[in-house]
Structure formats: C-alpha cells, structure tokens
KOLVONU-630771 format. One record per residue (C-alpha): residue in three letters; z, y, x. Coordinates in nm, 3 decimals. Layout:
REM KOLVONU-630771
+------+---------+---------+---------+
| type |       Z |       Y |       X |
+------+---------+---------+---------+
|  ALA |       Z |       Y |       X |
...
+------+---------+---------+---------+
This chain:
REM KOLVONU-630771
+------+---------+---------+---------+
| type |       Z |       Y |       X |
+------+---------+---------+---------+
|  MET |   4.908 |   4.868 |   0.894 |
|  THR |   5.003 |   4.751 |   1.240 |
|  HIS |   5.316 |   4.921 |   1.372 |
|  PRO |   5.214 |   5.242 |   1.555 |
|  ASP |   5.391 |   5.138 |   1.877 |
|  ILE |   5.179 |   4.824 |   1.911 |
|  PRO |   4.846 |   4.858 |   2.093 |
|  SER |   4.571 |   4.716 |   1.877 |
|  VAL |   4.195 |   4.680 |   1.846 |
|  PRO |   3.979 |   4.656 |   1.536 |
|  VAL |   3.854 |   4.310 |   1.445 |
|  GLY |   3.662 |   4.354 |   1.123 |
|  PRO |   3.895 |   4.540 |   0.887 |
|  PHE |   4.205 |   4.427 |   1.077 |
|  ALA |   4.401 |   4.602 |   1.354 |
|  VAL |   4.491 |   4.312 |   1.584 |
|  ALA |   4.769 |   4.344 |   1.842 |
|  ASP |   4.637 |   4.369 |   2.196 |
|  LEU |   4.931 |   4.189 |   2.356 |
|  THR |   4.989 |   3.884 |   2.568 |
|  ARG |   5.164 |   3.598 |   2.391 |
|  GLN |   5.489 |   3.678 |   2.574 |
|  ASP |   5.466 |   4.051 |   2.487 |
|  LEU |   5.392 |   3.965 |   2.124 |
|  VAL |   5.705 |   3.753 |   2.095 |
|  ARG |   5.915 |   4.020 |   2.266 |
|  THR |   5.771 |   4.295 |   2.042 |
|  ILE |   5.830 |   4.100 |   1.720 |
|  THR |   6.185 |   4.023 |   1.832 |
|  GLU |   6.262 |   4.384 |   1.926 |
|  LEU |   6.109 |   4.536 |   1.612 |
|  GLY |   6.297 |   4.291 |   1.390 |
|  ARG |   6.632 |   4.337 |   1.562 |
|  GLY |   6.874 |   4.569 |   1.383 |
|  SER |   6.641 |   4.646 |   1.095 |
|  ASP |   6.744 |   4.623 |   0.731 |
|  GLN |   6.386 |   4.539 |   0.638 |
|  PRO |   6.212 |   4.214 |   0.726 |
|  LEU |   5.939 |   4.232 |   0.984 |
|  VAL |   5.605 |   4.108 |   0.856 |
|  ALA |   5.377 |   3.942 |   1.112 |
|  TYR |   5.052 |   3.776 |   1.012 |
|  ALA |   4.850 |   3.533 |   1.220 |
|  LEU |   4.475 |   3.588 |   1.205 |
|  HIS |   4.229 |   3.306 |   1.269 |
|  VAL |   3.875 |   3.225 |   1.164 |
|  GLY |   3.979 |   3.165 |   0.802 |
|  GLY |   4.111 |   3.520 |   0.784 |
|  LEU |   3.795 |   3.656 |   0.941 |
|  ASN |   3.594 |   3.469 |   0.679 |
|  ALA |   3.801 |   3.641 |   0.407 |
|  ARG |   3.742 |   3.990 |   0.547 |
|  ARG |   3.549 |   4.093 |   0.234 |
|  ASP |   3.828 |   3.986 |  -0.002 |
|  ARG |   3.998 |   4.315 |  -0.092 |
|  GLU |   4.327 |   4.156 |  -0.196 |
|  PHE |   4.349 |   3.956 |   0.125 |
|  VAL |   4.270 |   4.260 |   0.340 |
|  ALA |   4.523 |   4.472 |   0.146 |
|  SER |   4.791 |   4.206 |   0.207 |
|  MET |   4.712 |   4.196 |   0.577 |
|  GLU |   4.729 |   4.576 |   0.598 |
|  ARG |   5.092 |   4.563 |   0.484 |
|  ALA |   5.187 |   4.371 |   0.798 |
|  ASP |   5.384 |   4.526 |   1.080 |
|  VAL |   5.174 |   4.325 |   1.322 |
|  ILE |   4.862 |   4.112 |   1.299 |
|  TYR |   4.811 |   3.882 |   1.595 |
|  ALA |   4.544 |   3.642 |   1.717 |
|  ASP |   4.617 |   3.286 |   1.618 |
|  GLY |   4.262 |   3.171 |   1.680 |
|  GLY |   4.022 |   3.178 |   1.970 |
|  SER |   3.752 |   3.346 |   1.762 |
|  VAL |   3.987 |   3.639 |   1.699 |
|  VAL |   4.058 |   3.667 |   2.073 |
|  LEU |   3.685 |   3.673 |   2.151 |
|  ALA |   3.612 |   3.934 |   1.882 |
|  ALA |   3.905 |   4.146 |   2.000 |
|  ARG |   3.785 |   4.133 |   2.361 |
|  ALA |   3.439 |   4.241 |   2.245 |
|  ALA |   3.613 |   4.535 |   2.072 |
|  GLY |   3.786 |   4.636 |   2.397 |
|  ALA |   4.110 |   4.438 |   2.403 |
|  ARG |   4.248 |   4.399 |   2.752 |
|  SER |   4.569 |   4.197 |   2.711 |
|  ILE |   4.519 |   3.984 |   2.399 |
|  GLU |   4.595 |   3.615 |   2.417 |
|  ARG |   4.586 |   3.345 |   2.155 |
|  ALA |   4.932 |   3.309 |   2.004 |
|  PRO |   4.937 |   2.998 |   1.786 |
|  THR |   5.213 |   3.027 |   1.530 |
|  THR |   5.324 |   2.671 |   1.599 |
|  ASP |   5.383 |   2.767 |   1.963 |
|  ILE |   5.538 |   3.114 |   1.937 |
|  GLY |   5.774 |   3.010 |   1.661 |
|  TRP |   5.986 |   2.830 |   1.921 |
|  ASP |   6.005 |   3.144 |   2.132 |
+------+---------+---------+---------+
C-alpha cells in the first residue's frame, strides 16, 4: 500500500502517487533516510496496467511504499481519476536524482 503521507489516486487496482517528478524524488529520499527498512518504490507503466488482473503482480505492487508513474498512459489514467500534480517519472531519469 502506498505510504499514507503520499497523495495518490486510483489507477486500476493501484494507488499511484500524485506528485511531480521533483516531489517524488524528494519524498522517496526523505522516507528512505534514517530508516532501518528499505523503501520499496515501484514504477508503473503500460505493462503493469496490462497485468492488473494478475493477483500475484497486484499483491506485489501493494507491498510498495510508493507506486509512481513511469509511463504516459499511467499519467493520463491518473489525471482522469483526479490527479492534479502527477508527472511522468521515468526510472532511468529519476535514478540520477
């Protein structure tokens, strides 16, 4: 389940973080800092949306501290669900931050 302090919107069975790319990076960094437990962040893109009926996949995603939009289709679906801040956050880009 997405961390309770992170605003999110439902995209299929997933609670996707409604954050700008910059806010996502800052949030992941802050939540992970000083914790004895690893922070689990999953990127969601069209492949994940296509697997939304796979119970094992959905159960794995639900164990994440944060699920974020890696793909444009997730951003569009999240905006249709009411997201106001969401931006695409490609893993290959935010990893540097």
